[in-house]
N, C-alpha and C positions, 0 to 999 in steps of 0.2 A: 865106282872106277871111276877114276875123275882121270878124262884122258888130258894131258897134258902138248902133244905134242901135235894138237887141228892144226893149227896156222889160224887156224879162227878168233882163239882168244884174243878181245881186244879189234876187230873189224867191225867196221860203223857201216849201215844202211839204213835207207829208208824203210818203215815199215812195208809200204804196199812191195818194194823189190825184192826185201826179205821174204816178205811172204811168196810171194811167185817162184822165188828161189827153190824154198825150203818144198813150197809146191812138190812141183817138180824132179825134187830128186826124192818123195815122200815121207817127209814130216808133214807132221796137225800141228798149229799153233793151236793146243788146247785152256792151258791157263793162261789167263793176262789179266791186268787190271790197271790202272791208268797208268804208270809206270816201268811195266815189268812186265814180260812178257815169256814163256816155257813153249818151243819147236819140241814135240816128240816122234820119234818114227820108232815102229815095233818090228822084232828081226825074232823069227823062228825057226828055233835049235827043229833042224825032224828029225831027229835021229831021238830026244830027248821030250820033245811037245814038252819044251820051254818057251818062253816069248820073256827077251832082253827089248833092254826101252833107250834108245839112245835118246838125249837127253840134249840142250841147248835150254840155257840159262842167259835172257837178253833183257838190259834195263833202258829207257827212255834218256838220252843225254840235250835230246832237243823235241820240244813238242810232247802229247799225250797219245795215246794210243790210239784216240777216238778218232786220229788224224791221218790218212794216207804217205801227208810229209813228212810224220818223227820220225826219228831219228834213233837207231839202237843199235847200241853197247852190244855184244855175244861178250857174258862174262865167266861162263863157266862150261863146258863141255863133257857129258859124263854118261852112261851105261851103267843099265841096273837089271840084275833079274826078276821081271813081276811074282810077286807072290798073291797069294786070294789072300781076302777080294780086293784089295785097292793098295797095293803097296810095292814100294821096290828095295831089292835088295843091293848092295849097294859092297857088300863083302864078300860076296858070291864070287868065286871064281868065273872068272865067261871064258867060253871055248874058243878056241886059236882061230877056228874057223868067220864064227860069230864077229869076234873082234877084227879080223880082215874086214870081214863085209860091211862095221860100221865106222872102219877105219878108208872104205874107199866110200863111202855116200859122205862122211868128209868132204873127201880131195873132192867131189864130182861139187858138193852145195859150196866151196871154196873156190873153186871155177867158176860157178854160176853168181856171186858176187863179185869176183873180179872187174 
């Protein structure tokens, strides 16, 4: 599920600042290469024991990710249910309380990046 109204799409930040802000909210930069990075936040539904991942896709608009001063642009924000062994299902409905928790985390990140 793509989250359109996060207020983060198009926002730009230096890598070191984005890493620091994302870490404070609970995101981890997992996948990365020279020009793009993906940040994930795991959310667990305690009633069903299902895991969901809130994901940010970013792309370098200045420099490369080997430099802390590279500037990244947030391109997409989405959430999916974790599937075994290593996938995300973006078509599954997201429980309301998980979506609300995700939106709260996105607002926290947005305020840290502002």
